[in-house]
N, C-alpha and C positions, 0 to 999 in steps of 0.2 A: 599363464593364467591371469597374472596381475595386469598385463597389457590389455587382455580381452575385457576385463571388468572396467578398466578406465574408458575404453571405447564405448562400452555399453552404457556407462554412467554419463559420458559426454553426449551420447545420442539421446538418452532419456531427458537430460537437462535441455538440450536443444529443442526437443519436441514440446516440452512443457513451456519453454519461453515463447516458442512460435505460437502455440495455442493461446497463451495468455496475452500476447501482444497483437495478435491479428485483429483487424477491424471487424466488428460484429454488425450484422444487419438486423439490429433490434429496434425496438420502438423509439429509442432516443434519436435515431436518424430519420424517422418518418415524420411527416407533417401531421399535426393532430387532426383527428377526424372532426369536422365541423358540421357535416350534414345532419340536419335534424335539430341542431342547437339554435337557440335564440341569440341573436347578435345585435349590438348597437354600434352604429357607425356615424361619425360626424364628418361632413365634407361638402364639397360643391357638387350639385346635381347637374349632370349633362345627359344629352340624348345619345342613346346607342345607335350609331349610324347603320349598323348591319342588321339589326332586328327590330321589327315593328313592336311597339308597346313595351320596349325595354329601355331602361335608363341606366346610367352609370354614376357611381359615387366613388371618389377616391378619398379614403379616410386619412386622418392625420398621421397614421402609421405608414402611408404610402401604398397601401393595398387598395386595389380597385375591385368593386363589387358590382355585379349586374343586378338591377332592381326591377321587380314587377309587383303589381298590386291590383287587386280587384276592388279593394275598399278605400284606398288612399289615392287621391288624384295627384300623382307625381308630376304630371305635365305642367301644373300650375306653379311649380317651384323650380323650373329650369333656371340655371345660373344663380341660384340662391344657395347660401350655406345653410344646411339642414342637419338634423340628427334623425336618423331612421332606426327603427327597431323592427326586426322580423326574423322569421325562421329561415335557416339556410336550406335551400332545396337542392343545391348541387355544389360539390366541392371544387377545389382548384381545377381550372381548365384554361388553356391558352394563357393570356396575360392577366386573367381575372383570378382573384382569390376565391371566388365562388359566386353563386347566385342566391339572392334573398327574395322571399315573398314578404313585402313590407306590410306590417300591421299598424304601425304608428309613425307619425312624422311630426317633428317639432321644428319650427322655423327658428333659425339662429340669426340670420342676417339676409337682407335682400340682395346683397352682393357677396362675391366669393373672396373678398379681400380680407 
């Protein structure tokens, strides 16, 4: 009987350790949801070659965002360093951190240096 309880105890400890140490697929491992949030990004404005009326900005954090706007004339600021603020319309996809609908633009520099 003593040997059986040792085996049972060893098994129970093994299960407890396995459950406690197993990686969990919880919210800590997921990217934060940004769709619908207002974001501000500073970087160099470039033209998106694949989509008409879309621009790209790579922020100081290295993330690239697709930009569109019906209110702000983004094309006037190609190859300028700017700060844009807008609502995220689409989360991470492809090589982009997401897409933004720009509502405000502030010129930082006429060059991207």
